[in-house]
Biopython code that builds the backbone (N, CA, C, O; Angstrom):
import numpy as np
from Bio.PDB.StructureBuilder import StructureBuilder

atoms = [
    (1, "UNK", "N", (171.596, 128.772, 140.201)),
    (1, "UNK", "CA", (171.600, 129.884, 139.277)),
    (1, "UNK", "C", (170.328, 130.709, 139.490)),
    (1, "UNK", "O", (169.297, 130.180, 139.905)),
    (2, "UNK", "N", (170.412, 131.985, 139.208)),
    (2, "UNK", "CA", (169.247, 132.851, 139.385)),
    (2, "UNK", "C", (168.347, 132.788, 138.149)),
    (2, "UNK", "O", (168.664, 132.108, 137.173)),
    (3, "UNK", "N", (167.232, 133.498, 138.203)),
    (3, "UNK", "CA", (166.250, 133.404, 137.119)),
    (3, "UNK", "C", (166.773, 133.934, 135.786)),
    (3, "UNK", "O", (166.450, 133.380, 134.735)),
    (4, "UNK", "N", (167.570, 134.991, 135.813)),
    (4, "UNK", "CA", (168.070, 135.518, 134.541)),
    (4, "UNK", "C", (169.081, 134.556, 133.906)),
    (4, "UNK", "O", (169.076, 134.372, 132.689)),
    (5, "UNK", "N", (169.938, 133.949, 134.715)),
    (5, "UNK", "CA", (170.870, 132.942, 134.196)),
    (5, "UNK", "C", (170.113, 131.733, 133.653)),
    (5, "UNK", "O", (170.462, 131.175, 132.613)),
    (6, "UNK", "N", (169.088, 131.349, 134.369)),
    (6, "UNK", "CA", (168.261, 130.216, 133.965)),
    (6, "UNK", "C", (167.611, 130.486, 132.605)),
    (6, "UNK", "O", (167.645, 129.643, 131.709)),
    (7, "UNK", "N", (167.028, 131.656, 132.469)),
    (7, "UNK", "CA", (166.392, 132.034, 131.198)),
    (7, "UNK", "C", (167.414, 132.097, 130.075)),
    (7, "UNK", "O", (167.127, 131.707, 128.944)),
    (8, "UNK", "N", (168.594, 132.584, 130.386)),
    (8, "UNK", "CA", (169.648, 132.674, 129.382)),
    (8, "UNK", "C", (170.056, 131.277, 128.896)),
    (8, "UNK", "O", (170.236, 131.063, 127.698)),
    (9, "UNK", "N", (170.200, 130.328, 129.831)),
    (9, "UNK", "CA", (170.541, 128.949, 129.465)),
    (9, "UNK", "C", (169.505, 128.353, 128.516)),
    (9, "UNK", "O", (169.848, 127.640, 127.573)),
    (10, "UNK", "N", (168.246, 128.652, 128.777)),
    (10, "UNK", "CA", (167.148, 128.051, 128.014)),
    (10, "UNK", "C", (166.718, 128.886, 126.815)),
    (10, "UNK", "O", (165.939, 128.439, 125.974)),
    (11, "UNK", "N", (167.243, 130.110, 126.755)),
    (11, "UNK", "CA", (166.851, 131.041, 125.703)),
    (11, "UNK", "C", (165.342, 131.284, 125.714)),
    (11, "UNK", "O", (164.668, 131.191, 124.687)),
    (12, "UNK", "N", (164.833, 131.598, 126.911)),
    (12, "UNK", "CA", (163.414, 131.916, 127.084)),
    (12, "UNK", "C", (163.286, 133.280, 127.758)),
    (12, "UNK", "O", (164.230, 133.789, 128.362)),
    (13, "UNK", "N", (162.106, 133.847, 127.637)),
    (13, "UNK", "CA", (161.802, 135.110, 128.304)),
    (13, "UNK", "C", (161.405, 134.838, 129.752)),
    (13, "UNK", "O", (160.926, 133.754, 130.085)),
    (14, "UNK", "N", (161.610, 135.834, 130.603)),
    (14, "UNK", "CA", (161.240, 135.713, 132.012)),
    (14, "UNK", "C", (159.741, 135.450, 132.150)),
    (14, "UNK", "O", (159.323, 134.735, 133.061)),
    (15, "UNK", "N", (158.929, 136.021, 131.256)),
    (15, "UNK", "CA", (157.478, 135.816, 131.335)),
    (15, "UNK", "C", (157.120, 134.345, 131.144)),
    (15, "UNK", "O", (156.176, 133.851, 131.761)),
    (16, "UNK", "N", (157.870, 133.643, 130.294)),
    (16, "UNK", "CA", (157.650, 132.204, 130.100)),
    (16, "UNK", "C", (157.992, 131.461, 131.386)),
    (16, "UNK", "O", (157.240, 130.592, 131.827)),
    (17, "UNK", "N", (159.117, 131.804, 131.977)),
    (17, "UNK", "CA", (159.528, 131.182, 133.234)),
    (17, "UNK", "C", (158.490, 131.416, 134.327)),
    (17, "UNK", "O", (158.182, 130.509, 135.100)),
    (18, "UNK", "N", (157.956, 132.625, 134.389)),
    (18, "UNK", "CA", (156.944, 132.937, 135.400)),
    (18, "UNK", "C", (155.715, 132.052, 135.243)),
    (18, "UNK", "O", (155.135, 131.615, 136.237)),
    (19, "UNK", "N", (155.315, 131.783, 134.005)),
    (19, "UNK", "CA", (154.169, 130.896, 133.756)),
    (19, "UNK", "C", (154.494, 129.489, 134.232)),
    (19, "UNK", "O", (153.667, 128.850, 134.882)),
    (20, "UNK", "N", (155.684, 129.000, 133.917)),
    (20, "UNK", "CA", (156.066, 127.645, 134.318)),
    (20, "UNK", "C", (156.083, 127.500, 135.836)),
    (20, "UNK", "O", (155.677, 126.467, 136.367)),
    (21, "UNK", "N", (156.552, 128.530, 136.532)),
    (21, "UNK", "CA", (156.572, 128.495, 138.000)),
    (21, "UNK", "C", (155.143, 128.594, 138.530)),
    (21, "UNK", "O", (154.779, 127.893, 139.473)),
    (22, "UNK", "N", (154.335, 129.464, 137.924)),
    (22, "UNK", "CA", (152.929, 129.610, 138.337)),
    (22, "UNK", "C", (152.174, 128.287, 138.165)),
    (22, "UNK", "O", (151.352, 127.919, 139.005)),
    (23, "UNK", "N", (152.458, 127.584, 137.082)),
    (23, "UNK", "CA", (151.815, 126.279, 136.820)),
    (23, "UNK", "C", (152.374, 125.179, 137.738)),
    (23, "UNK", "O", (151.826, 124.079, 137.809)),
    (24, "UNK", "N", (153.472, 125.496, 138.437)),
    (24, "UNK", "CA", (154.176, 124.564, 139.324)),
    (24, "UNK", "C", (154.861, 123.439, 138.549)),
    (24, "UNK", "O", (155.097, 122.354, 139.081)),
    (25, "UNK", "N", (155.174, 123.720, 137.281)),
    (25, "UNK", "CA", (155.978, 122.777, 136.499)),
    (25, "UNK", "C", (157.414, 122.843, 136.979)),
    (25, "UNK", "O", (158.159, 121.868, 136.890)),
    (26, "UNK", "N", (157.793, 124.006, 137.490)),
    (26, "UNK", "CA", (159.082, 124.218, 138.138)),
    (26, "UNK", "C", (158.805, 124.784, 139.520)),
    (26, "UNK", "O", (157.922, 125.624, 139.691)),
    (27, "UNK", "N", (159.565, 124.319, 140.506)),
    (27, "UNK", "CA", (159.393, 124.821, 141.875)),
    (27, "UNK", "C", (160.777, 125.208, 142.402)),
    (27, "UNK", "O", (161.421, 124.441, 143.119)),
    (28, "UNK", "N", (161.221, 126.417, 142.030)),
    (28, "UNK", "CA", (162.556, 126.846, 142.470)),
    (28, "UNK", "C", (162.563, 127.195, 143.957)),
    (28, "UNK", "O", (161.525, 127.435, 144.574)),
    (29, "UNK", "N", (163.775, 127.212, 144.502)),
    (29, "UNK", "CA", (163.933, 127.680, 145.882)),
    (29, "UNK", "C", (163.816, 129.194, 145.889)),
    (29, "UNK", "O", (164.190, 129.872, 144.931)),
    (30, "UNK", "N", (163.295, 129.702, 146.982)),
    (30, "UNK", "CA", (163.184, 131.162, 147.139)),
    (30, "UNK", "C", (164.402, 131.675, 147.898)),
    (30, "UNK", "O", (164.888, 131.034, 148.830)),
    (31, "UNK", "N", (164.876, 132.821, 147.488)),
    (31, "UNK", "CA", (165.963, 133.506, 148.193)),
    (31, "UNK", "C", (165.608, 134.986, 148.250)),
    (31, "UNK", "O", (164.683, 135.432, 147.570)),
    (32, "UNK", "N", (166.321, 135.730, 149.038)),
    (32, "UNK", "CA", (166.069, 137.180, 149.141)),
    (32, "UNK", "C", (166.173, 137.851, 147.786)),
    (32, "UNK", "O", (165.452, 138.807, 147.498)),
    (33, "UNK", "N", (167.075, 137.346, 146.954)),
    (33, "UNK", "CA", (167.305, 137.964, 145.643)),
    (33, "UNK", "C", (166.361, 137.438, 144.560)),
    (33, "UNK", "O", (166.403, 137.918, 143.427)),
    (34, "UNK", "N", (165.520, 136.471, 144.883)),
    (34, "UNK", "CA", (164.594, 135.908, 143.894)),
    (34, "UNK", "C", (164.618, 134.395, 143.918)),
    (34, "UNK", "O", (164.805, 133.781, 144.969)),
    (35, "UNK", "N", (164.430, 133.801, 142.761)),
    (35, "UNK", "CA", (164.425, 132.348, 142.654)),
    (35, "UNK", "C", (165.823, 131.809, 142.447)),
    (35, "UNK", "O", (166.676, 132.454, 141.837)),
    (36, "UNK", "N", (166.041, 130.603, 142.971)),
    (36, "UNK", "CA", (167.293, 129.888, 142.760)),
    (36, "UNK", "C", (166.950, 128.559, 142.088)),
    (36, "UNK", "O", (166.110, 127.804, 142.577)),
    (37, "UNK", "N", (167.605, 128.284, 140.970)),
    (37, "UNK", "CA", (167.358, 127.072, 140.197)),
    (37, "UNK", "C", (168.558, 126.138, 140.268)),
    (37, "UNK", "O", (169.707, 126.578, 140.304)),
    (38, "UNK", "N", (168.268, 124.844, 140.289)),
    (38, "UNK", "CA", (169.296, 123.806, 140.330)),
    (38, "UNK", "C", (169.361, 123.113, 138.975)),
    (38, "UNK", "O", (168.567, 123.404, 138.080)),
    (39, "UNK", "N", (170.307, 122.198, 138.833)),
    (39, "UNK", "CA", (170.465, 121.457, 137.581)),
    (39, "UNK", "C", (169.222, 120.638, 137.240)),
    (39, "UNK", "O", (168.861, 120.521, 136.069)),
    (40, "UNK", "N", (168.565, 120.070, 138.255)),
    (40, "UNK", "CA", (167.364, 119.285, 137.964)),
    (40, "UNK", "C", (166.228, 120.175, 137.450)),
    (40, "UNK", "O", (165.390, 119.722, 136.671)),
    (41, "UNK", "N", (166.200, 121.432, 137.882)),
    (41, "UNK", "CA", (165.220, 122.376, 137.332)),
    (41, "UNK", "C", (165.496, 122.629, 135.853)),
    (41, "UNK", "O", (164.575, 122.756, 135.047)),
    (42, "UNK", "N", (166.767, 122.699, 135.518)),
    (42, "UNK", "CA", (167.158, 122.910, 134.125)),
    (42, "UNK", "C", (166.719, 121.716, 133.261)),
    (42, "UNK", "O", (166.234, 121.898, 132.144)),
    (43, "UNK", "N", (166.890, 120.513, 133.779)),
    (43, "UNK", "CA", (166.455, 119.314, 133.050)),
    (43, "UNK", "C", (164.940, 119.310, 132.860)),
    (43, "UNK", "O", (164.444, 118.991, 131.779)),
    (44, "UNK", "N", (164.207, 119.668, 133.919)),
    (44, "UNK", "CA", (162.745, 119.738, 133.808)),
    (44, "UNK", "C", (162.328, 120.782, 132.782)),
    (44, "UNK", "O", (161.417, 120.556, 131.986)),
    (45, "UNK", "N", (163.002, 121.926, 132.809)),
    (45, "UNK", "CA", (162.667, 123.005, 131.878)),
    (45, "UNK", "C", (162.925, 122.580, 130.434)),
    (45, "UNK", "O", (162.153, 122.917, 129.535)),
    (46, "UNK", "N", (163.999, 121.850, 130.218)),
    (46, "UNK", "CA", (164.277, 121.366, 128.854)),
    (46, "UNK", "C", (163.210, 120.383, 128.401)),
    (46, "UNK", "O", (162.830, 120.370, 127.230)),
    (47, "UNK", "N", (162.729, 119.564, 129.320)),
    (47, "UNK", "CA", (161.621, 118.656, 128.995)),
    (47, "UNK", "C", (160.365, 119.465, 128.658)),
    (47, "UNK", "O", (159.667, 119.150, 127.694)),
    (48, "UNK", "N", (160.078, 120.488, 129.433)),
    (48, "UNK", "CA", (158.920, 121.350, 129.163)),
    (48, "UNK", "C", (159.059, 121.971, 127.776)),
    (48, "UNK", "O", (158.092, 122.031, 127.016)),
    (49, "UNK", "N", (160.256, 122.428, 127.451)),
    (49, "UNK", "CA", (160.485, 123.004, 126.121)),
    (49, "UNK", "C", (160.208, 121.975, 125.022)),
    (49, "UNK", "O", (159.583, 122.294, 124.011)),
    (50, "UNK", "N", (160.673, 120.749, 125.223)),
    (50, "UNK", "CA", (160.429, 119.692, 124.228)),
    (50, "UNK", "C", (158.938, 119.395, 124.103)),
    (50, "UNK", "O", (158.418, 119.239, 122.998)),
    (51, "UNK", "N", (158.261, 119.318, 125.238)),
    (51, "UNK", "CA", (156.834, 118.999, 125.217)),
    (51, "UNK", "C", (156.026, 120.088, 124.528)),
    (51, "UNK", "O", (155.174, 119.804, 123.686)),
    (52, "UNK", "N", (156.301, 121.341, 124.892)),
    (52, "UNK", "CA", (155.499, 122.448, 124.353)),
    (52, "UNK", "C", (155.928, 122.863, 122.964)),
    (52, "UNK", "O", (155.155, 123.479, 122.230)),
    (53, "UNK", "N", (157.153, 122.531, 122.596)),
    (53, "UNK", "CA", (157.675, 122.902, 121.287)),
    (53, "UNK", "C", (157.459, 121.810, 120.252)),
    (53, "UNK", "O", (156.361, 121.672, 119.714)),
    (54, "UNK", "N", (158.502, 121.031, 119.969)),
    (54, "UNK", "CA", (158.438, 120.035, 118.894)),
    (54, "UNK", "C", (157.321, 119.002, 119.059)),
    (54, "UNK", "O", (156.750, 118.530, 118.076)),
    (55, "UNK", "N", (157.017, 118.659, 120.307)),
    (55, "UNK", "CA", (155.993, 117.632, 120.527)),
    (55, "UNK", "C", (154.573, 118.187, 120.463)),
    (55, "UNK", "O", (153.621, 117.428, 120.282)),
    (56, "UNK", "N", (154.423, 119.486, 120.607)),
    (56, "UNK", "CA", (153.119, 120.120, 120.484)),
    (56, "UNK", "C", (152.122, 119.791, 121.587)),
    (56, "UNK", "O", (150.912, 119.813, 121.358)),
    (57, "UNK", "N", (152.620, 119.488, 122.775)),
    (57, "UNK", "CA", (151.743, 119.146, 123.900)),
    (57, "UNK", "C", (151.164, 120.437, 124.483)),
    (57, "UNK", "O", (151.880, 121.423, 124.660)),
    (58, "UNK", "N", (149.860, 120.421, 124.781)),
    (58, "UNK", "CA", (149.226, 121.605, 125.366)),
    (58, "UNK", "C", (149.483, 121.659, 126.875)),
    (58, "UNK", "O", (150.074, 120.739, 127.441)),
    (59, "UNK", "N", (149.037, 122.737, 127.522)),
    (59, "UNK", "CA", (149.298, 122.939, 128.951)),
    (59, "UNK", "C", (148.759, 121.799, 129.806)),
    (59, "UNK", "O", (149.428, 121.364, 130.744)),
    (60, "UNK", "N", (147.552, 121.307, 129.494)),
    (60, "UNK", "CA", (146.997, 120.198, 130.273)),
    (60, "UNK", "C", (147.868, 118.952, 130.151)),
    (60, "UNK", "O", (148.067, 118.223, 131.123)),
    (61, "UNK", "N", (148.380, 118.719, 128.955)),
    (61, "UNK", "CA", (149.261, 117.577, 128.744)),
    (61, "UNK", "C", (150.571, 117.721, 129.497)),
    (61, "UNK", "O", (151.095, 116.743, 130.031)),
    (62, "UNK", "N", (151.104, 118.939, 129.543)),
    (62, "UNK", "CA", (152.333, 119.175, 130.299)),
    (62, "UNK", "C", (152.068, 118.946, 131.783)),
    (62, "UNK", "O", (152.904, 118.365, 132.476)),
    (63, "UNK", "N", (150.903, 119.399, 132.284)),
    (63, "UNK", "CA", (150.536, 119.142, 133.678)),
    (63, "UNK", "C", (150.601, 117.649, 133.982)),
    (63, "UNK", "O", (151.209, 117.236, 134.970)),
    (64, "UNK", "N", (149.980, 116.852, 133.140)),
    (64, "UNK", "CA", (149.939, 115.402, 133.342)),
    (64, "UNK", "C", (151.352, 114.824, 133.284)),
    (64, "UNK", "O", (151.733, 114.022, 134.137)),
    (65, "UNK", "N", (152.119, 115.228, 132.287)),
    (65, "UNK", "CA", (153.478, 114.703, 132.130)),
    (65, "UNK", "C", (154.342, 115.025, 133.346)),
    (65, "UNK", "O", (155.091, 114.170, 133.818)),
    (66, "UNK", "N", (154.243, 116.246, 133.852)),
    (66, "UNK", "CA", (155.067, 116.634, 134.993)),
    (66, "UNK", "C", (154.621, 115.922, 136.267)),
    (66, "UNK", "O", (155.452, 115.554, 137.097)),
    (67, "UNK", "N", (153.311, 115.728, 136.425)),
    (67, "UNK", "CA", (152.822, 114.970, 137.586)),
    (67, "UNK", "C", (153.305, 113.528, 137.531)),
    (67, "UNK", "O", (153.713, 112.970, 138.549)),
    (68, "UNK", "N", (153.261, 112.924, 136.351)),
    (68, "UNK", "CA", (153.749, 111.547, 136.198)),
    (68, "UNK", "C", (155.247, 111.469, 136.469)),
    (68, "UNK", "O", (155.716, 110.536, 137.121)),
    (69, "UNK", "N", (155.984, 112.434, 135.977)),
    (69, "UNK", "CA", (157.421, 112.473, 136.230)),
    (69, "UNK", "C", (157.705, 112.552, 137.731)),
    (69, "UNK", "O", (158.590, 111.863, 138.237)),
    (70, "UNK", "N", (156.953, 113.392, 138.435)),
    (70, "UNK", "CA", (157.129, 113.517, 139.884)),
    (70, "UNK", "C", (156.775, 112.211, 140.598)),
    (70, "UNK", "O", (157.448, 111.825, 141.554)),
    (71, "UNK", "N", (155.728, 111.533, 140.140)),
    (71, "UNK", "CA", (155.359, 110.250, 140.737)),
    (71, "UNK", "C", (156.449, 109.211, 140.523)),
    (71, "UNK", "O", (156.791, 108.466, 141.441)),
    (72, "UNK", "N", (156.991, 109.159, 139.318)),
    (72, "UNK", "CA", (158.072, 108.208, 139.027)),
    (72, "UNK", "C", (159.276, 108.498, 139.915)),
    (72, "UNK", "O", (159.881, 107.582, 140.471)),
    (73, "UNK", "N", (159.615, 109.765, 140.044)),
    (73, "UNK", "CA", (160.744, 110.144, 140.892)),
    (73, "UNK", "C", (160.501, 109.697, 142.339)),
    (73, "UNK", "O", (161.401, 109.156, 142.982)),
    (74, "UNK", "N", (159.296, 109.923, 142.845)),
    (74, "UNK", "CA", (158.956, 109.504, 144.205)),
    (74, "UNK", "C", (159.020, 107.997, 144.372)),
    (74, "UNK", "O", (159.519, 107.500, 145.382)),
    (75, "UNK", "N", (158.516, 107.268, 143.386)),
    (75, "UNK", "CA", (158.544, 105.807, 143.447)),
    (75, "UNK", "C", (159.979, 105.273, 143.401)),
    (75, "UNK", "O", (160.304, 104.301, 144.084)),
    (76, "UNK", "N", (160.824, 105.901, 142.608)),
    (76, "UNK", "CA", (162.238, 105.480, 142.548)),
    (76, "UNK", "C", (162.905, 105.676, 143.902)),
    (76, "UNK", "O", (163.701, 104.842, 144.335)),
    (77, "UNK", "N", (162.583, 106.769, 144.563)),
    (77, "UNK", "CA", (163.132, 107.009, 145.893)),
    (77, "UNK", "C", (162.672, 105.964, 146.896)),
    (77, "UNK", "O", (163.462, 105.467, 147.698)),
    (78, "UNK", "N", (161.390, 105.638, 146.842)),
    (78, "UNK", "CA", (160.860, 104.618, 147.760)),
    (78, "UNK", "C", (161.439, 103.247, 147.459)),
    (78, "UNK", "O", (161.730, 102.479, 148.376)),
    (79, "UNK", "N", (161.609, 102.933, 146.175)),
    (79, "UNK", "CA", (162.203, 101.664, 145.792)),
    (79, "UNK", "C", (163.652, 101.576, 146.284)),
    (79, "UNK", "O", (164.093, 100.526, 146.750)),
    (80, "UNK", "N", (164.371, 102.667, 146.177)),
    (80, "UNK", "CA", (165.748, 102.698, 146.691)),
    (80, "UNK", "C", (165.787, 102.461, 148.192)),
    (80, "UNK", "O", (166.647, 101.730, 148.683)),
    (81, "UNK", "N", (164.866, 103.072, 148.923)),
    (81, "UNK", "CA", (164.798, 102.873, 150.367)),
    (81, "UNK", "C", (164.430, 101.427, 150.699)),
    (81, "UNK", "O", (164.956, 100.848, 151.650)),
    (82, "UNK", "N", (163.531, 100.854, 149.915)),
    (82, "UNK", "CA", (163.146, 99.457, 150.117)),
    (82, "UNK", "C", (164.335, 98.526, 149.887)),
    (82, "UNK", "O", (164.561, 97.592, 150.657)),
    (83, "UNK", "N", (165.096, 98.791, 148.816)),
    (83, "UNK", "CA", (166.268, 97.955, 148.532)),
    (83, "UNK", "C", (167.317, 98.089, 149.637)),
    (83, "UNK", "O", (167.970, 97.105, 149.984)),
    (84, "UNK", "N", (167.484, 99.263, 150.183)),
    (84, "UNK", "CA", (168.416, 99.452, 151.300)),
    (84, "UNK", "C", (167.955, 98.650, 152.507)),
    (84, "UNK", "O", (168.767, 98.023, 153.187)),
    (85, "UNK", "N", (166.653, 98.667, 152.774)),
    (85, "UNK", "CA", (166.112, 97.897, 153.899)),
    (85, "UNK", "C", (166.297, 96.401, 153.674)),
    (85, "UNK", "O", (166.636, 95.673, 154.606)),
    (86, "UNK", "N", (166.081, 95.941, 152.457)),
    (86, "UNK", "CA", (166.261, 94.514, 152.151)),
    (86, "UNK", "C", (167.723, 94.119, 152.338)),
    (86, "UNK", "O", (168.012, 93.071, 152.915)),
    (87, "UNK", "N", (168.645, 94.949, 151.855)),
    (87, "UNK", "CA", (170.077, 94.647, 151.971)),
    (87, "UNK", "C", (170.554, 94.599, 153.418)),
    (87, "UNK", "O", (171.574, 93.979, 153.719)),
    (88, "UNK", "N", (169.813, 95.257, 154.317)),
    (88, "UNK", "CA", (170.215, 95.255, 155.724)),
    (88, "UNK", "C", (169.736, 94.000, 156.465)),
    (88, "UNK", "O", (170.061, 93.801, 157.636)),
    (89, "UNK", "N", (168.969, 93.164, 155.777)),
    (89, "UNK", "CA", (168.443, 91.947, 156.391)),
    (89, "UNK", "C", (169.441, 90.791, 156.275)),
    (89, "UNK", "O", (170.394, 90.834, 155.497)),
    (90, "UNK", "N", (169.188, 89.788, 157.057)),
    (90, "UNK", "CA", (169.958, 88.544, 156.989)),
    (90, "UNK", "C", (169.888, 87.997, 155.552)),
    (90, "UNK", "O", (168.845, 88.124, 154.911)),
    (91, "UNK", "N", (170.948, 87.404, 155.039)),
    (91, "UNK", "CA", (170.944, 86.885, 153.665)),
    (91, "UNK", "C", (169.781, 85.940, 153.358)),
    (91, "UNK", "O", (169.254, 85.955, 152.245)),
    (92, "UNK", "N", (169.377, 85.124, 154.323)),
    (92, "UNK", "CA", (168.238, 84.224, 154.085)),
    (92, "UNK", "C", (166.944, 85.013, 153.881)),
    (92, "UNK", "O", (166.128, 84.669, 153.026)),
    (93, "UNK", "N", (166.766, 86.062, 154.663)),
    (93, "UNK", "CA", (165.587, 86.916, 154.526)),
    (93, "UNK", "C", (165.633, 87.638, 153.176)),
    (93, "UNK", "O", (164.610, 87.773, 152.504)),
    (94, "UNK", "N", (166.817, 88.100, 152.784)),
    (94, "UNK", "CA", (166.966, 88.759, 151.492)),
    (94, "UNK", "C", (166.534, 87.826, 150.363)),
    (94, "UNK", "O", (165.769, 88.217, 149.482)),
    (95, "UNK", "N", (167.030, 86.600, 150.399)),
    (95, "UNK", "CA", (166.676, 85.633, 149.348)),
    (95, "UNK", "C", (165.176, 85.358, 149.329)),
    (95, "UNK", "O", (164.578, 85.253, 148.258)),
    (96, "UNK", "N", (164.573, 85.242, 150.493)),
    (96, "UNK", "CA", (163.129, 84.984, 150.579)),
    (96, "UNK", "C", (162.347, 86.146, 149.960)),
    (96, "UNK", "O", (161.438, 85.932, 149.158)),
    (97, "UNK", "N", (162.700, 87.354, 150.330)),
    (97, "UNK", "CA", (161.998, 88.528, 149.784)),
    (97, "UNK", "C", (162.160, 88.595, 148.268)),
    (97, "UNK", "O", (161.182, 88.766, 147.539)),
    (98, "UNK", "N", (163.389, 88.460, 147.802)),
    (98, "UNK", "CA", (163.655, 88.561, 146.383)),
    (98, "UNK", "C", (163.006, 87.417, 145.603)),
    (98, "UNK", "O", (162.595, 87.607, 144.459)),
    (99, "UNK", "N", (162.909, 86.229, 146.212)),
    (99, "UNK", "CA", (162.229, 85.120, 145.520)),
    (99, "UNK", "C", (160.728, 85.408, 145.380)),
    (99, "UNK", "O", (160.109, 85.034, 144.384)),
    (100, "UNK", "N", (160.159, 86.065, 146.374)),
    (100, "UNK", "CA", (158.735, 86.440, 146.287)),
    (100, "UNK", "C", (158.503, 87.457, 145.174)),
    (100, "UNK", "O", (157.491, 87.406, 144.475)),
    (101, "UNK", "N", (159.437, 88.369, 145.019)),
    (101, "UNK", "CA", (159.330, 89.375, 143.957)),
    (101, "UNK", "C", (159.447, 88.702, 142.590)),
    (101, "UNK", "O", (158.700, 89.019, 141.664)),
    (102, "UNK", "N", (160.396, 87.767, 142.477)),
    (102, "UNK", "CA", (160.596, 87.059, 141.220)),
    (102, "UNK", "C", (159.379, 86.215, 140.836)),
    (102, "UNK", "O", (159.122, 85.998, 139.652)),
    (103, "UNK", "N", (158.627, 85.736, 141.839)),
    (103, "UNK", "CA", (157.432, 84.922, 141.572)),
    (103, "UNK", "C", (156.291, 85.739, 141.005)),
    (103, "UNK", "O", (155.389, 85.190, 140.371)),
    (104, "UNK", "N", (156.319, 87.039, 141.223)),
    (104, "UNK", "CA", (155.224, 87.906, 140.742)),
    (104, "UNK", "C", (155.337, 88.040, 139.293)),
    (104, "UNK", "O", (154.524, 88.723, 138.670)),
]
sb = StructureBuilder()
sb.init_structure("model")
sb.init_model(0)
sb.init_chain("A")
sb.init_seg("    ")
for serial, (resi, resn, name, xyz) in enumerate(atoms, 1):
    if name == "N":
        sb.init_residue(resn, " ", resi, " ")
    sb.init_atom(name, np.array(xyz, "f"), 0.0, 1.0, " ", f" {name:<3s}", serial, name[0])
structure = sb.get_structure()
């Protein structure tokens, strides 16, 4: 969706969206016609709205929250890749690895 559709979904002004992009809380794709937003951008924007609105979090707090969210997302991806690698191993190796994890 383009920026005007995105703003309409969220009921925000374009100037608010520009601040969020400038802060890098949202990183839309660039196109000749402007920014392109995906569903995950919409979810992030709704979180930003919750943080800055009802929760009363300031800009520095939103920075921290979004960085933590990005770290969690990255770690989940790496964990998924690790689990795929473990599943590709011989069953005995899988059991050994998983038993070591369970011991921690």
